[in-house]
C-alpha positions as CSV (number, residue, x, y, z in Angstrom):
1,X,7.8,-4.9,133.0
2,X,8.3,-8.5,131.8
3,X,10.8,-9.1,129.1
4,X,8.7,-11.8,127.3
5,X,5.0,-12.3,127.1
6,X,3.3,-15.5,125.9
7,X,1.0,-15.5,123.0
8,X,-1.9,-16.1,125.4
9,X,-1.0,-13.0,127.5
10,X,-0.6,-10.9,124.3
11,X,-4.0,-12.1,123.1
12,X,-5.6,-11.1,126.5
13,X,-4.0,-7.6,126.3
14,X,-5.3,-7.1,122.7
15,X,-8.8,-8.4,123.5
16,X,-9.3,-6.5,126.8
17,X,-10.7,-3.3,125.3
18,X,-13.4,-5.4,123.6
19,X,-14.4,-7.2,126.8
20,X,-14.1,-4.4,129.3
21,X,-14.8,-0.7,129.2
22,X,-11.3,0.5,130.0
23,X,-8.8,2.9,128.3
24,X,-5.6,1.8,126.7
25,X,-3.7,3.6,129.4
26,X,-5.4,1.5,132.1
27,X,-4.7,-1.8,130.2
28,X,-1.1,-0.9,129.8
29,X,-0.7,0.1,133.4
30,X,-2.4,-3.1,134.5
31,X,-0.1,-5.3,132.4
32,X,3.1,-3.2,132.8
33,X,3.6,-2.4,129.1
34,X,3.9,0.7,127.1
35,X,1.0,1.8,124.9
36,X,3.1,1.5,121.8
37,X,3.6,-2.2,122.6
38,X,-0.1,-2.8,122.9
39,X,-0.6,-1.0,119.6
40,X,2.0,-3.2,117.9
41,X,0.4,-6.4,119.3
42,X,-3.1,-5.2,118.2
43,X,-1.7,-4.5,114.7
44,X,-0.1,-7.9,114.4
45,X,-3.3,-9.5,115.6
46,X,-5.3,-7.7,113.0
47,X,-2.8,-8.5,110.3
48,X,-2.8,-12.2,111.3
49,X,-6.6,-12.3,111.1
50,X,-6.6,-10.6,107.7
51,X,-4.0,-13.1,106.4
52,X,-6.0,-16.0,107.7
53,X,-9.2,-14.8,106.1
54,X,-7.4,-14.2,102.8
55,X,-6.0,-17.8,102.6
56,X,-7.7,-20.2,100.3
57,X,-8.2,-23.9,101.0
58,X,-5.4,-26.2,100.1
59,X,-6.0,-27.7,96.6
60,X,-4.9,-31.1,97.9
61,X,-7.6,-30.9,100.6
62,X,-10.2,-30.0,97.9
63,X,-9.1,-32.9,95.8
64,X,-9.5,-35.3,98.7
65,X,-13.0,-33.9,99.3
66,X,-13.9,-34.5,95.7
67,X,-12.5,-38.0,95.8
68,X,-14.5,-38.8,98.9
69,X,-17.7,-37.4,97.4
70,X,-17.2,-39.4,94.2
71,X,-16.8,-42.6,96.3
72,X,-20.0,-41.8,98.2
73,X,-21.9,-41.2,95.0
74,X,-20.6,-44.4,93.5
75,X,-21.6,-46.4,96.6
76,X,-25.1,-44.8,96.5
77,X,-25.4,-45.7,92.8
78,X,-24.5,-49.3,93.4
79,X,-27.0,-49.5,96.3
80,X,-29.7,-48.0,94.1
81,X,-28.9,-50.3,91.2
82,X,-29.0,-53.4,93.6
83,X,-32.4,-52.3,95.0
84,X,-33.7,-51.8,91.4
85,X,-32.6,-55.3,90.4
86,X,-34.1,-56.8,93.6
87,X,-37.4,-55.0,92.7
88,X,-37.3,-56.4,89.2
89,X,-36.6,-59.9,90.4
90,X,-39.5,-59.7,92.9
91,X,-41.8,-58.3,90.2
92,X,-40.8,-61.1,87.8
93,X,-41.2,-63.8,90.4
94,X,-44.6,-62.6,91.5
95,X,-45.8,-62.3,87.8
96,X,-44.6,-65.8,86.9
97,X,-46.1,-67.4,90.0
98,X,-49.6,-66.3,88.8
99,X,-49.4,-68.3,85.6
100,X,-48.1,-71.6,86.9
101,X,-50.5,-74.5,86.3
């Protein structure tokens, strides 16, 4: 039995029952650990997943997203306004050219 297992090794031990049709005893025998150790690792894995799912996004990240979206909207409004002015200019030029003597 090893004294220390890497996070990757622990993950493989925890995930093995989901990928293979084997008993906990077989998994523990294969990896040289006690069933109680595998149960503890599985519990920590589940708790970590639950904690991660419960976390909310960082408000700073959300503020940055809002700032970026406002910049995009502002840029789009400027572009739209520029195209609108160009359209009016072309319209005015085409109307005045008709009436020149």
